[in-house]
N, C-alpha and C positions, 0 to 999 in steps of 0.2 A: 809330704802331704799331697803334692800334685800327682805323684805316682799312685798313691792309694786312691785318689779321686778318679784318676784315669782308669784304674782297674775296676772301680765300681761302675763307672759309666759304660765300660765295655761289657761288664756282666749284665747290666740292665738292658743294653741293646740286645745281647744274646738271648736273655730270658724273654724279652718282648717279642723277638722274632719267633721263638719257640711257641709262645702262646698263640701268635697269629697263625703259625703253621698248623697247629692242632685245631684251631678254630676253623680253618679252611677245610680240614678233613671232616669236621662235623658238618660244615655246609654241604659237602659232597654226599655225605651219608644220610643226614637227617633233614637238611634244608635250613635256611636262615631262621624261620620261626621257632625252631627247636634248639637253637644255639644256647648253650648253658655254661656259665662260668664255672659252676661246680664240676660239670663233666670235664671241661678243659683242664681244670686244676687236678682232678683225679687222674686223668690220663698222663699228666706231666709229673705226677708224684708230688704235687704241691698241696698245701692246705689252702682253703678258699681265701682265708684272710691274707695270705701272702700274695695271691693273684690280684686281690682288690687293690694292692698298692700300685699295680701297673694299669689296671682298668677297673675303675670304681663300680662300673655297672655293665650289664650286657650291652646296653646302647652305646657306651663308650667303645667297647670292643667292636661292635658292628660299624660304628663310624670309622674306626681305624681301618677296618677291612674294606669299607666302601671307598675311602680316600685312596687306599693303596690300589684298588682295582681301577678307579678313574685315572689315577696317575699312570698306571701301566698301559692302559689302552690309549691314553693321550700320548705317552712316550712313543708307542708304536706308530701312531699317526705322524708325529714329529720326525721320527727317524725316516719314515717313508718319504716325506717331502724333502728332507735334507739330502736324500740320495738323488733327487732329481735336480738337475742344474737349471735354475730359472733362466729363461731366455733361450735355452736350447731345447727344453722339453715343453711342448705346448701345454697350456693350463689345463685343458681337458684331460690330458694324460696324467698330469700330476694329481688331479682330482681322483682319477680311477686308481692310481697307485696307492693313495692314502686310503681310499675306501676298501681296497683289497687287504691292506695291512690291518685295518680295523677288523675285518671279517676273520682274517687268519688268527688274530689274537683271541677273538671270541671263540672260535672253534677249538683253540688250544686250552682255553680257560673257561669252559662252559658254566661252571658253578659260580665263578666270580662275575661273569657276564650276567648270569641270572640274578645275582645279588643287586646289581646296579640297573639292570634294564628289565628285570622280570617283575613279578607281582610284588607290591609293597609288603614289607614285613609288618604284621599287625602290631599296633601299639608303638611303632618306631617313627619318630619325626626327625628327619635329617637336619642337622644344624648347619649354620652358615659355613662351617669348615669344609663342607662338601662342594660348595658352589664353584670355587676356583678350579679344583681338579675336574669337576664335571664338564667344565667349559672347554677343556683343552682340545678335544677333537673338533668341536665346532669352530674354535678360533683358527685352527689350521685351515679348514675349508674356507672360512671367511677371508683369510689372508691370501689364499689362491685367487679368489674372486677379486679382491681389492687390487692385487698386483696386475691382474688382467685388465681391470678397468683403467688403471693408471697408464698401462701400456697401449691403451686403445684397442684391446683385443676382446672386448666384452660387447655382446649384443643384448640390449635390454629386453627382457621378456615382458609380455603384457601384464598390466596390473589393473584389477577392477577398481573403479572409482571408490567403492565403499571400503576398500582395503587400504587406500593410500595413507590415510592419517595414521593407521596402526603401523604400516610399513615404515613411515617416516619416524615414528617413535622408536621402533626397533632399531633402525639405522643409527639413531642418536644414542640409544642405550648401549649397544654392543657391537655395532658394525660401522663405525665411523669411516668415512671415505668410500663406502659402498652405496650405490644408488638404491633407493627404496624398492624399485622394481626387482632388483636382484636379491635384496634382503628377504622379501616375502617368498621368493622362489627358493632361496637358501633354506629357510625354515622348513618348507615343505619337503625339500630334497633330503635334509638331515633326518626328518622323521621317516621318510620312505627307506633310506639306507638302513636305519636300525630296525625298521619293520621287516625288511627283507632278511636281515641277519637273524632276527628273532624267529621268523617263520622257519628258517632252516634249522636253527638250533633247538627249537622246542617241538619239532616234529611235524609241523603243518605241511611240509613238503613231502612227507613220506608217502610213497605210492603215487605221487603227483609229478615231481620233478626229479629227474635222474642226473642231468648235467647241471648241477647247482652252481658250480664255479663259473661256467660259461654264462648262465643266466644272470649271475650277479655282475659279472664284468659288463655284459651288454646293458644291464639296467643302470649300473654306475655311470656308464658313458652317456646314456640317455638323460640321466639326472644332471650331469655336467652341462649338457646342452640346454637343459631346462632353466638353468640359472644364467645362461648367456655365454658360457665358455665355448670357444671355437675349437674344432678339430684341427689337426695339422693340415695346412694347405687351404683352410677355409678363409676366404676373403671377408 
């Protein structure tokens, strides 16, 4: 029985992967709003009722694709920071390395990036299942800042009086061990990083910026300094 069960589990994994792959093709060709379970089933030679056993609705399939995309871009960020030896590579350089890894993933997977950072899909409401995967990139950046703070390598940025209560709440909610000054700056830097990637990916830099990688690296470095991370050799 265990052999049969194992074969069934492998078959389910393979079919699930095939469904997701076909769905990603539809994302590239038609966009997320036009994703259709019937069309996916037709392309795979399946009847719709069989596909519903794997994904009961379009939203269930969208959620699976969104979670996969968030996990993939998060894994890219985590690999980038793992390749930098803490204590030997300055925190600002680690920040830039992570930022560049995120950009590279986005450029290599534009349709999946658009699914998670582009226009919302009409009628779709993301469930709580997406929250953890969506936080992975942010948590990597937070950890870099937290490590710098513990090592005494963080310069606190200015914080407006009217923002302090909110910054303290954010620090308690998702950035324990990071001073509120840097948490507020982190949120702004996170938004600017993805804004810069989106401008490049969605064509806003066309006929404006030619050296886009150089601009991104420079800006990523400036954002690292904005949260208080020091460059190599900075006292």
